[in-house]
N, C-alpha and C positions, 0 to 999 in steps of 0.2 A: 504494500500500500504506500507507494512513493508519490502519490498525487500531491502536487503543490497546492497549498492553501491560499486562497485569495480572500483575505479578511477586510471587510469594509465597515466603517462606522459612519452612520448618517442619522439625521433626525428621522424618527419614526412617524411617517405620514404627517399629519398636521397637529402633532401633540408636542408636549415639552419633553418627551422621552427620547431615548437614543436606541437605535436598532443596530444589532451586530449581524452582518450577513457573512456567511462563509460559502464561497463558490456559488453566489447568486441565490442562496437559500437563507431565510431568516433563522438565526440561531437563538437570539435572545433580545428582549426589550428591557432596558434598564433605565433607572431614574437619572443617573449621573454619568457624564462622559468619562469620569475617572473609572467607574465600574466597567464601562465598555472597553476602555484601554487595558484594564486588568485582564479581561477576558481575551483580548487580542494577544497580549503578551504571554498568557498561559498557552494559548493555541500555537503560537509561532515559536516560542522559545522553550516550551515544556517546563516552565518554572513553577508548576503547581506544587511539586514536592517541597521546594524551597519556601513557598508561600505558607503551606500548612505547618512546616516546622517553625517558621517565624511567628505565626499566629498562636500556636500551641505554647511556645516559650513565654509569651506575654500573659497567658492566663494562669491564675493562681488555682491550685487544687481546692475543691470544695471539701470542707471537713465532714467526715462521716459521723454517724451516730456513736461510734465507739470512741471517738476523740473527745476529750474533756475540755471544757472551756477553762481558760485561766481565770483566777479570781474566786468568787464565791461558789458554793456548791449548787445553789439554786439561781439560775439566771433570771427567772421570772421575778424574784424578789427585788432585784436591782431596778426593774422597770416599774415597780409599784403594783404588779399584778398579785393579788393574794393567792397563797398556795393553800391547798387542803392538807391538813395535818391528820 
């Protein structure tokens, strides 16, 4: 599959959105031109793996239920919510 990609970015019809066409077929309609350019760079340069790694490195892990909060034993008491004893 060595077909060359022809990626074009233009306004989508008479809207404020951007269309991304690949080989004369509509691939995506996005709100921002920056997003359309990101799609084009992913298609042409194969940078999707680098993008995912960069995105995942910026996210903080969500604490699970087994992890304890620092500070008091009952988190709800800090916020003024009465606990049932």
